[in-house]
C-alpha positions in Angstrom: 30.7 29.4 -17.7 31.6 26.4 -15.5 28.8 27.4 -13.0 26.3 27.6 -15.9 27.3 24.1 -17.1 27.0 22.7 -13.5 23.5 24.2 -13.2 22.5 22.8 -16.6 23.9 19.4 -15.7 22.1 19.5 -12.3 18.8 20.5 -14.0 19.1 17.7 -16.6 19.9 15.2 -13.9 16.8 16.2 -12.0 14.7 15.7 -15.2 16.1 12.2 -15.7 15.2 11.1 -12.2 11.6 9.9 -11.7 9.5 11.9 -9.2 8.6 9.9 -6.2 5.3 11.3 -5.2 3.0 9.8 -2.7 -0.7 9.7 -3.6 -3.2 10.7 -0.9 -4.9 7.8 0.8 -8.3 8.8 -0.6 -8.9 9.6 -4.3 -10.6 12.9 -4.4 -11.3 15.5 -7.1 -11.5 19.1 -5.8 -11.2 17.5 -2.3 -14.4 15.6 -2.8 -14.3 11.8 -2.3 -16.2 9.9 -5.0 -16.7 13.2 -6.8 -19.3 14.2 -4.3 -21.4 11.0 -4.5 -22.9 9.4 -1.4 -21.0 6.2 -0.5 -23.9 4.9 1.7 -26.4 5.2 -1.2 -24.5 2.5 -3.2 -25.5 0.0 -0.4 -29.0 1.4 0.3 -30.2 2.3 -3.2 -27.9 0.2 -5.3 -26.8 3.1 -7.5 -24.7 6.3 -7.4 -26.6 9.2 -5.8 -25.1 12.7 -5.6 -24.5 14.1 -2.1 -25.0 17.7 -1.0 -22.9 20.2 0.7 -25.6 20.4 3.4 -24.8 16.8 4.4 -21.0 16.4 4.4 -18.1 15.5 6.6 -14.3 15.2 6.6 -12.7 11.8 6.8 -9.2 10.8 6.0 -8.4 14.2 4.5 -11.3 14.3 2.0 -14.8 15.7 2.0 -17.5 13.1 1.8 -21.0 14.2 0.7 -24.3 12.4 1.4 -27.8 12.6 0.1 -29.3 13.0 3.6 -28.4 13.3 7.2 -29.2 9.6 7.9 -26.6 8.4 5.4 -24.0 10.9 6.7 -24.6 9.7 10.3 -24.3 6.0 9.2 -21.0 6.7 7.5 -19.8 8.7 10.5 -20.5 5.7 12.8 -18.9 3.1 10.4 -16.8 4.8 7.7 -14.9 1.6 7.0 -18.1 -0.2 6.2 -19.2 2.3 3.5 -16.0 3.8 2.1 -14.9 2.3 -1.2 -12.0 -0.1 -1.1 -8.5 1.1 -2.0 -9.2 4.6 -1.0 -11.7 5.0 -3.9 -9.0 4.5 -6.5 -9.7 2.1 -9.3 -10.0 -1.4 -7.9 -8.8 -3.0 -11.1 -5.8 -0.7 -11.2 -5.0 -1.6 -7.6 -5.0 -5.3 -8.6 -2.5 -4.5 -11.3 -0.2 -2.5 -8.9 -1.0 1.1 -9.8 -3.5 3.8 -9.0 -6.1 5.3 -11.4 -9.0 7.7 -10.9 -12.6 6.4 -10.9 -16.0 7.0 -12.4 -18.7 6.9 -9.7 -21.0 5.1 -12.1 -18.5 2.3 -12.6 -19.1 0.5 -9.3 -19.6 -3.0 -7.8 -20.8 -3.9 -4.4 -19.3 -7.3 -3.7 -19.7 -9.2 -0.4 -20.6 -6.0 1.4 -17.8 -3.8 0.1 -17.8 -1.0 -2.5 -15.3 -1.1 -5.4 -15.0 1.6 -7.9 -13.4 1.4 -11.3 -11.9 3.8 -13.9 -14.7 3.3 -16.3 -17.6 0.9 -17.1 -15.4 -0.9 -19.6 -12.7 -1.5 -17.0 -15.5 -2.6 -14.6 -16.3 -5.3 -17.2 -12.7 -6.6 -17.0 -12.9 -6.4 -13.2 -16.1 -8.4 -13.2 -14.5 -11.3 -15.1 -12.6 -12.4 -11.9 -13.7 -10.3 -8.9 -12.3 -12.6 -6.2 -8.9 -12.9 -8.1 -8.7 -9.2 -8.6 -9.6 -8.5 -5.0 -6.9 -10.9 -3.8 -4.3 -9.3 -6.0 -5.4 -5.7 -5.0 -5.3 -6.7 -1.3 -1.8 -8.0 -1.7 -0.6 -4.8 -3.5 -2.4 -2.3 -1.4 -1.2 0.4 -0.3 2.1 0.1 -2.1 0.7 1.7 -5.3 0.2 5.0 -3.3 3.9 5.4 -2.9 5.0 5.3 -6.6 
């Protein structure tokens, strides 16, 4: 009986303690960064373009897909130039100190960098003060990954 109470007390204590999980450095769904969209296309075409399995590579633990070999090769040469900021997590969320998933169509290219947001409505909030949000997100990052 005492053992059973100790086990129950231990189980309840574990439930009361917050889980400290670390998020991966790159937001990916089914191991695909940007849900399989081509990060280079945001710069070259100004819109989200789906990548293909025929043109993909692994970088920072995620699979990145590209619309063509030229885009894949450009990313491979300079991944930091094309990869979305804050690991592809929502840039607005990063500015607020947390992580959130993103919608590939809710994007902004600002001063040569790609920023993704949770939704187009959140992108609207982000666009009200892009420099201020970037400054806050830069100050926070990567701390939100460790919550």
